[in-house]
TINU-675472 format. One record per atom (N, C-alpha, C, CB): residue in one letter; x, y, z. Coordinates in steps of 0.001 Angstrom, whole numbers, plus 500000, padded with zeros to 6 digits. Atoms other than C-alpha are relative to their C-alpha. Glycine has a CB too. Layout:
residues N
AXYZ/...
This chain:
residues 267
M500262499751501231/M491056480412495600/M501134500814500110/M498637500498499529/E499048499468499861/E493988480860494519/E500702500369498093/E500783498988501123/N499712499802501311/N495979482076490813/N501246500355499998/N499219500874499340/K497880499962500541/K499736481375489951/K500514500837499097/K500681498614499158/V500498498646500610/V500437485014489031/V501938500041499734/V498864501513501339/L498330499643500031/L504290486342487984/L499286501582499115/L501490498473498772/F500713498192500181/F504026490127487901/F501632500767498983/F499703501207502483/T499009499845500826/T506642491699485267/T501008501023500111/T499516500084498971/D498955498390498974/D509293494887485903/D498650500819499336/D502437500874499175/S500979499374500935/S506921496662482518/S498693500563501159/S499420498677498687/V501248499800499669/V503702496100484585/V500312500369501715/V498994498607499566/V498953499249498943/V505826497285487891/V499662501546500258/V501617499955499371/A499717498963500817/A506523500060485938/A498968500855500141/A500226499658498694/N501401499293500036/N503265501114485020/N498895500353500936/N499408499424499307/F500392499815498665/F501652500485488335/F500594501088500716/F500225498890500684/C499645498638499426/C504159503329489969/C499700501047499154/C501387500133500329/K500507499090501116/K503535505223486978/K498253501026500700/K499617498618498364/A500934499405499901/A499913505586487790/A500286500493501886/A498689499029499405/T500029499574498030/T500100505897492043/T501173500914500279/T500329498395501275/V498907498686500196/V503136508197491387/V500512499913501162/V499466501592499708/D499738501185499565/D505265505522493412/D501110500162499442/D499203498873499756/D498392499676500880/D508890506660493175/D500967499034500897/D500716502043500103/N498794500643499002/N510807504236495727/N500438499095499280/N499653499363501429/P498676500860500512/P513803502877494369/P499689498523499651/P501185499948501193/I499799501180500506/I513287499628494902/I498819499257499022/I500299499269501141/H501493500144501122/H510160499426492331/H500785500062498117/H498530502036500370/D499004499590500632/D513149500684490040/D500440499157499094/D500855500326500724/P499461501201501183/P514624498069486890/P501285500365500118/P499443500042498251/V498231499824499590/V518023500248487157/V500012499757500550/V500884500795500187/F499741500248498656/F518322500612490425/F500327498481500580/F498865500513500632/M499761501978499239/M517732497226491505/M500776499329499386/M498711498810499964/Y499134500726500924/Y519655495557488892/Y501350500644500239/Y499516500086498448/N498604499068499876/N522394498130489397/N500410499165501834/N499516502442499981/Q499423500515498558/Q522700496585492998/Q499645498355500248/Q499212500979501345/N499786501406499636/N522415492972491994/N498246499078500302/N501122500109501595/K500843500013499233/K518945492669493094/K498800499879499384/K500110500897500717/G501226499787500836/G515095491972491932/G499385500906500575/G499124498921499786/V500574499104499836/V512714494406491486/V498808499549500638/V499943500652498975/V500683500506498913/V510102494342494387/V498757500443499911/V500539500296501208/V500955499543500307/V506722494543493321/V499193500660501382/V499409498988499231/P500565498927498406/P504291497207495557/P499370499176500816/P498743501372499798/G501166500183499600/G502323495910497755/G498522500271499703/G500168500296500731/M501530499633500241/M498998497637496935/M499368499161498587/M499892501833499744/L499977500382501809/L499809496284493367/L499200498486500331/L502114499764498993/L500495501366499651/L499152492735495210/L498827500087500371/L500666499309500956/F501062499692499418/F496458493714497412/F498850500362498920/F500335501038500930/S501020500160501262/S494569495169494723/S499837498852499458/S500302500731498910/T500041500857500778/T494782492158492570/T498935499135501075/T501481499473499488/I500024500564498782/I493903489889495868/I498614500737500279/I501352500262501007/V501367499240499856/V490838492159496381/V499061500144498380/V500461501724500656/N501071500056501330/N489417492119492839/N499395498303500028/N501035500400498190/L500521501233499787/L489389488763493239/L499544499126500089/L499906499802500136/L500732500159499101/L487783487864496288/L498804500693499610/L500558500327501128/H501457499727500207/H484833490405495220/H499667498944499112/H499621501440499414/R500588500068500796/R484970489005492060/R499368497720500385/R501080500769498583/K500308501255499388/K484052485294494092/K499364500083500820/K500799499322500386/T500497500291498187/T482528485701496965/T498088502048499425/T502817500915502260/D501118499138500618/D480003489277495172/D499338501094501014/D498820499000499482/E500441499292498738/E480004490566498856/E500702501037500208/E500047499272501162/Y499258499096499567/Y480768493644500165/Y501109500259501249/Y499230500634500043/F498833499722498899/F483691494237502733/F500475501110500541/F501030499622499655/N499757498500499410/N484033497257504934/N501493499940501683/N497839500610500740/Y498458500316499116/Y487663495723506892/Y501132499058499937/Y499766499691501174/Y498987500273500085/Y490657495302505756/Y501582500650500974/Y499842500146498790/K498425499990499329/K494059494402508041/K500363499585499006/K500542499177501301/L498417500277500556/L497307494155506135/L501206499868501272/L500494501477498925/I499251499411499355/I500125493011507518/I501127499205499834/I499574500268501190/F499118500706500030/F503351492820506277/F501362499096499971/F499769500098499903/G498544500903499197/G506612490179506494/G501084499565498811/G499412498204500899/N498903501037501400/N507977489378503247/N500147501087498686/N498863498103499131/V499744498936501684/V509119491400499776/V499484498956498758/V502218500478499550/I500372501101500586/I507975489196496392/I500617501368498936/I498306499076500142/C499382499368501033/C510044490137493431/C499075500073498392/C501400499183499916/T500322500235501311/T509186490441489407/T500202499023499373/T500368500668499383/N499419500941500796/N509538487814487380/N500406498753500583/N501008500525499431/E499938501240499607/E509122485105489753/E498509499458500583/E501138499952501005/P502093500352500092/P505389482833490006/P500208499769501636/P499047497940498739/I500381499781498841/I504051483253492906/I498441499657500574/I500322501235500073/D501221500569499679/D500518481779494686/D499465501451500372/D499991498728501191/L500251498392499738/L498414485058495027/L498410499280500587/L500058501461498236/G501561499935500545/G494649484709496217/G499551500424501746/G499154498076499116/F500375500184498497/F492898484025499667/F499144499000500136/F499389501155500654/E500265501218499611/E491388481549502148/E499190500340500598/E500788499216500525/T500850499572498544/T488095481511503737/T499781498828500822/T498437500655499747/K500573501449499055/K487312479754507303/K499244501417501145/K501829498445501028/G501175499213499541/G484406481251508145/G499477501519499711/G500155499964501216/D499960498881500070/D483717484798508589/D501236501015499780/D499457500133500861/Q498637499193500452/Q487330485384507874/Q500758500082498338/Q501125499293500933/N499108500491500758/N489134485901504620/N501401500370499734/N499509500001499119/Y498883499830499495/Y492748485480505164/Y500597500748498416/Y500687498486500714/L499162499675501192/L494769487270502043/L501481499217500109/L500199501692499926/Y498427500276499254/Y498477485609501095/Y500330500463498371/Y500655497957500827/A499464500554501880/A500969485949497667/A501311499331500900/A500618501765498232/I499621500987499039/I502945483043498832/I501868500121498651/I498499498031500174/N499057499967501196/N506902483016496591/N500820499297501077/N500561501562499140/G498796501215498619/G508425480378499604/G499124500118501367/G502221500911500584/H500761498630498590/H507120483095502394/H499020500767499337/H501258501462500717/D500717498728500894/D504211484853502569/D499584501115500280/D499028499786499498/M500224498764499546/M503823488328502550/M499636501182500586/M499960500082499833/F500854499803498650/F501012488643504393/F499810499806500671/F499387500033500286/S499700500795498532/S501846487036507077/S500892500279500675/S500239498753500007/T498746500519499329/T504443486934510186/T499155498511500949/T500873501534501212/K500407501652498803/K504515484117512536/K498635500609500661/K501567499526501781/N501037499794499350/N501813485519514729/N498611500946499271/N500609500572501170/E501306498964500582/E499175487236512420/E500389499860498353/E500089502049500689/R500359500227502125/R497642487270508316/R499231501029499879/R498921498388499176/S500986498623500513/S496090489859506730/S498673499213500071/S500337500771498153/V501278500824500091/V492201489369506886/V499477501032499263/V499149499495501367/V500900499628500260/V489403490773505273/V498578499604500472/V500215499963499080/L501606500239500097/L485812491368506566/L499314500814500053/L499421499336500774/K500694499159500726/K482472492588506804/K499082500821500517/K499502499438499191/N500540499687498810/N480058494247509189/N500704499904501156/N499035499376500148/I499710499861499272/I482614495446510717/I499770501422500874/I500821499556499681/E500536498798500568/E481841498476512693/E501627501456499700/E498545500528501435/P498989499270501183/P484010501675511234/P500840500462501213/P499285501460498757/K499240499383499540/K486664503532513427/K499716501234500378/K500780499927499410/V499477498577500036/V486653507237514453/V500654500487500368/V499629500671500175/L498799499420499748/L489300509200513747/L499468501405500096/L501144499716498928/D500268498760499989/D489408512573514532/D501022500630498455/D500416500598501678/L499455499499501189/L490070514634511397/L501039501253500269/L498800500413499086/D498904499252499652/D492945516757513289/D501399500266499137/D500296499446501104/G498706500309500287/G495739516352510967/G499886501059498320/G500316497966499967/I499612499503501289/I497298518068507399/I499127499420498953/I501431499703499712/V500201500011501583/V495329518248504288/V501091499591498514/V499664501396499850/R499010500173501499/R497164516899501055/R499434499578498920/R501126499012500032/A501416500447500654/A495293517122497879/A500735499370498575/A498668501543499687/M499168500469500949/M496618514971495432/M499326500194498826/M500407498687500186/P500700499634501962/P495345515335491501/P499950498804499192/P501170501127498825/F500101501501501108/F494859512593489299/F499497500346498837/F498973498705500461/H500695499876501628/H493530511987485898/H499402498770499598/H501124500330498752/K500542501352500466/K491449509246483859/K501491499018499392/K498674500359498579/T498971500607500468/T494892507591482391/T500468499244501103/T500927500852499425/Q499475500978498608/Q495570506811485947/Q499007499126500313/Q500306500817501455/L501065500688499455/L492699505433486866/L499799498631499017/L498675501024500073/E500141501040500541/E492504503527483844/E501154499070499759/E499444500296499047/T498564500866499928/T496091502202484007/T499608498971501431/T501706501279500327/F499979500943498261/F495020500740487901/F498630499406499660/F499963501168501932/R500803500929499899/R492228499223486927/R500686498396498800/R498428500859499586/E499246500834500839/E493928497451483784/E501327498729501171/E500901501376498805/L499358500797498960/L496817496110486155/L499097499270500822/L500792500795500837/T500583500536498643/T494681494869489232/T498502499042499578/T499590501543501142/N501272501220501043/N492225492892486585/N498202500262500345/N500335497815500694/S501544499984499266/S489535495359488136/S498556499805498854/S499831501763500846/L501443500161500909/L485708494529486394/L498929501172500799/L499213498035500138/N501157499410498879/N484071497055489140/N500353501132499654/N500011499726501707/N499053498538499395/N485068500837488936/N499437500275501016/N500073501442499162/T500564498991498379/T483737501787492116/T500414499110500975/T498041500343500345/L498876500866499369/L485983498815493871/L501326500544499236/L499735498225499746/S498099499373500695/S489080499924491736/S500123501527500686/S500144500339497589/D499957498492499295/D488160503788492962/D500500499657500935/D498793500860500343/F499767499580498453/F488465502900496749/F501284498982499493/F498645499562501605/L498803500584499636/L491440500780496039/L501204500863499169/L499929498366499646/F499116498724500550/F493218503565493654/F499880501053501110/F499404500690498455/T499768498775499362/T492823505910496623/T500591499022501358/T498479501188500183/I498413500970498805/I494675503203499033/I500849500344499355/I500318498075500231/A499008500286500966/A497243502495496694/A500811501647499624/A499136499187498567/Y499603498045499956/Y497540506678496365/Y500591500382501300/Y498435501190499906/A500009499620498166/A497727507271500089/A501383500029499969/A499286498722501364/S498575500215499364/S501428506088500169/S500643501196499210/S500808498336499714/A499293499488501195/A502343508788497104/A499625501285501623/A499226500004497802/A500557499525499025/A500635511324500267/A500642499800501270/A498870499601499979/L498991500355498528/L502104509971503100/L501562500617499755/L500207497981500283/F499043499522499952/F505361510536501707/F499980501797499133/F500846498817499488/K500267498515499877/K504333514133500441/K500039500837500910/K499101500247499741/A500159499328498840/A503355515075503919/A501845499819500617/A498547499177501030/I498602500397499210/I507270513479504705/I500595500919499591/I500801498670499783/R499189498990500601/R508836515485502227/R500052501273500152/R499897499975499007/E500576498482499283/E506835518546502955/E499413499873501494/E498617500676499038/P499845500174498686/P507233518636506671/P499004501361500411/P501709499966500501/I500972498798499339/I504008520860508631/I500396499672501270/I498217499988499782/T499518500179498326/T504236519383511998/T500865499347500347/T499205499505500857/E498926500297499308/E506933518678514596/E500412498190499338/E499542500230501812/V499850501774500107/V506573514824514170/V500490499908498529/V498305498945500235/E499189500208501125/E506832515024510326/E501119500330499550/E499584500225499311/T498565499904499817/T509791516715510563/T501112499342500203/T500133500462500606/E499144501365500283/E511271513862512274/E500369499271499290/E499842499326500293/I499454500570500983/I510608511787510146/I500446499752498583/I499741499615500138/N499360499550501308/N511886513804507464/N501355500579499634/N499284500839499594/R498597499748499646/R515169514546509268/R500198498201499887/R500335500983501763/L499073501524499655/L515371510483509848/L500013499146498334/L498869498694501548/L499308500268501614/L515122509472506104/L500663500856499063/L499084499632499142/N499803499269500623/N516634512305504917/N501344499342499989/N499629501257500300/K498236500841500233/K520480509912503233/K500458501135500662/K500923499651498118/A498182498664500074/A522470513505503055/A500385500478501365/A499741501964499014/I499996499597499156/I521778514273506547/I499974498570501225/I499024501018499814/N500393500503499174/N520691511146508347/N501681498640499513/N498070499752499927/P499127501071500560/P524014508432508356/P499545498917499765/P500949499709500644/D500597500867499970/D521819505844509278/D499364499128498951/D499459500356500603/Q501054500510500694/Q520104505106506028/Q499034499446500034/Q500157499598499535/V500770500280499661/V517116504708506575/V499096499736499298/V499886500477500601/S501343499891500775/S513980503852504649/S498586499670500625/S500112499113498875/P501089500992499014/P510012503400505719/P499878498807499741/P498613500316500015/F499903501269500504/F508770500564505553/F498667499730501020/F501610499091500163/Y501793499957499253/Y504749499683506297/Y500139498802501050/Y498359499515498608/Q500196501151499405/Q504480496856509398/Q498483499727499764/Q500457500047501452/T501067500598499433/T500505496900509779/T499220501544499172/T500037499599502003/L501537499067500483/L497315498735507771/L499301499911499906/L499582500465499317/E501142500053500036/E494380499030508779/E498176501229499221/E500289499786501276/I500638498668501086/I491371500446506392/I498736499726500462/I500137499933498051/F501412499990499869/F487623500789507239/F499466500830498841/F499556500551501381/R501030499376500936/R485712501730504426/R498445500373500366/R499919499084498928/V500997499355499303/V482967503839505044/V498597500101498958/V500626501486500491/N501053499997501092/N481016504000501501/N499775499265499045/N499993500840499445/Q499573501151501374/Q480714501554499347/Q499409500703498352/Q498892498082500333/H500630498941500682/H478596503899497186/H501347500674499103/H499199501103501177/A499399498602500817/A481503506680496253/A501226499301499193/A500668501474501215/E498958500094501099/E483511506992493194/E500899500890499595/E499513499795499004/L498800498674500122/L486187509187492024/L499196500522498381/L502331499280499819/N500037499710500821/N485233511589488847/N501496499552499640/N499446501131499970/P498574499936500847/P487625511149485600/P501112500706500135/P499855500314498901/E498416499568499291/E490068513471487029/E499725500585500859/E501075500836499329/G500273499428498937/G490058515544490002/G500986500152500791/G499141499505500529/T499202499671498964/T491750515832493134/T499365498510501583/T499593502114500304/I500208501070498526/I491707513297496403/I500598500593501336/I500902498396499814/E499753499428498962/E491802514783499839/E500629499321500910/E499086500442500405/Y499786500588498868/Y493921513065502037/Y500250500464501418/Y500778499428499733/N499970499182498964/N493789514412505922/N500910498894501055/N498355500532500472/I498240501184499196/I497157512607507431/I500419501000501569/I502323500200498294/R499846499603498242/R497683513027511415/R500933498719500041/R498261499965501306/F499004500961499642/F501378511268512209/F500392500234501453/F501216500088499063/D500193499297498773/D501919510625515690/D501288498721500075/D498249500162501041/R497926500859499689/R505515509140517305/R499871499424500901/R501594500935500449/E500334501076498736/E504851505595518987/E501314500005500259/E499267498369499755/K498130499856499638/K509447505946519529/K500290500579498846/K501125498450500223/A499117498936501227/A511060508435517951/A501156499662499173/A500630501188500640/N498617500222501201/N513588507611515269/N499431498664500090/N502039500269500419/K500269501146500365/K512020504130514770/K498617499828499983/K500620499150500700/T501708500460500707/T508071503605514883/T498929501420499941/T499009498589501331/Y501325498744499319/Y505165506365514149/Y498334499006498983/Y500498502696498950/I501704500720500743/I501195505699512986/I499761501234499573/I498448499246501135/A500052498728501121/A499875507678510501/A498702499527499606/A501274500144498601/Q501754500033500030/Q495880508083510357/Q499948500901498642/Q498990500881501640/V500144499222501228/V494638508814507279/V498320499639499471/V501324499479498797/T501107499996500295/T490943509858506003/T500220500267498760/T499208500694500674/C499626500039501289/C490309509675502292/C498805500719499775/C500313498641499260/M501673499419500613/M487659512289500580/M499951499971498600/M499561501693500365/H500356499626500797/H486927513172497525/H498243500379499973/H500578499198499257/N502372499610500466/N483406515056496179/N499471499998501042/N498701498639499048/N500357500059498605/N482927515317499949/N499217499191500451/N499579500947500407/Q500193500997499149/Q482584512152500546/Q501566498937499918/Q498468499242499500/C499173500983498536/C484188509805503182/C500719498537499111/C498325499190501606/F499712500861500156/F485971507002501194/F500369498934500929/F500528500277499404/Y499266500735498510/Y487764505532504028/Y501019501044501111/Y501249498609499363/Q498695499183499365/Q489680506114506792/Q501119498790500587/Q499409501150501496/S499361501324499534/S492924503784507883/S501144500768500697/S500490498782498719/V499358499867498653/V495726503448510020/V501129499680499863/V499514499311501047/Y498508500747500192/Y499671502596509443/Y500383500333501368/Y501200500629498696/R498770500041498977/R502518501798511568/R500605499674498897/R500152499002501397/L499431499220501051/L505136502873509847/L501932499261500966/L499293502346500004/V498698500400499715/V508790501260510752/V501365500761499244/V499951498561499674/A499455499262500851/A512157502857509564/A501111498478500574/A500218501975500168/I498509500988499774/I514717500063508809/I500999500411499060/I499821498269499704/P498650499757500894/P518033500046507433/P499427499902498151/P501391498439500487/D500447500521501193/D518245500279503913/D500935498515499440/D500103501304498955/K499423501232499876/K520902497610504151/K498854498401499962/K500805500233501452/L500989500480499489/L518102495367506184/L498957499615498492/L499466501116501175/I500463500009501514/I515834495928503092/I500639499347498733/I499961501255499646/M498971500818500836/M518155494896500782/M500663498505500087/M500996500719500059/R499467502000499966/R518915491318502180/R498385499234500468/R501706499455501885/M501399500486500546/M515403490729501968/M499377499949498448/M499118500818500663/V500498499850501863/V515163491348498398/V501264498451499457/V500763502451498897/K499632500237500681/K516034488510496399/K501138500103499401/K499469500133499757/D499492499765501153/D519144488562494017/D499511499627498997/D500941499710499931/R500313500202501874/R518657488759490370/R500248499134499457/R500569500725499042/D499870501550500010/D519968485313489862/D499503499399500194/D500521499457500385/K500368501008499358/K517916483858491884/K498830500270500000/K500524499719501110/V501999499824500084/V514363485161490665/V499583499310499252/V499201501324499510/
């Protein structure tokens, strides 16, 4: 199942405002000054596809594995959707190359997967939210199911919680990542890039209040110093666990990230 879709600068700007995403690669002013296209957030693409998947199948899926292999810019038409093969539902967003796959692996959604039990020994970062954020998110991701939309919002909002942890480090590993990404002290000029993200949905009935606070229990572990890190995240609201997730983040030179993005005149 696929749709032809085009995301505009204003859609990306509003999505980033709703999810508190301040990554400059999503900022039209910054990117156009570099003669580059504006990168569409991966969570906007993911949430849009998952809403489509649930509308077409009306099934409950509790496992999502995202593989990030490409970037997509605003104002370029893409094929966005999912492909079902048996119990596997493969997600894709294609602009010549699939954002959600690599040579060896594709992003997939499954049901009836045994939840992964993560240790709750991280640091809790509380992220306040209000009603307009949820409403904007639902509108931009074409969501007709508030419970599903709340789940997807908490995933998208987790990025802001992760970067809050990096900017305000407490643990040794968080401090190491902070120094690595601090462009004022690190001449290598690198930025974080998600390689993979696994999500185990725990409660299909969990909903957000119209406003309140989402608690993210975050634990960073070092896989390879100054290169690759693992983040375990448990998302809670109103004493309900929405999901547990595992991120694999890699530090990539800014120049390489910019080379992945199309020039503005080619979008």
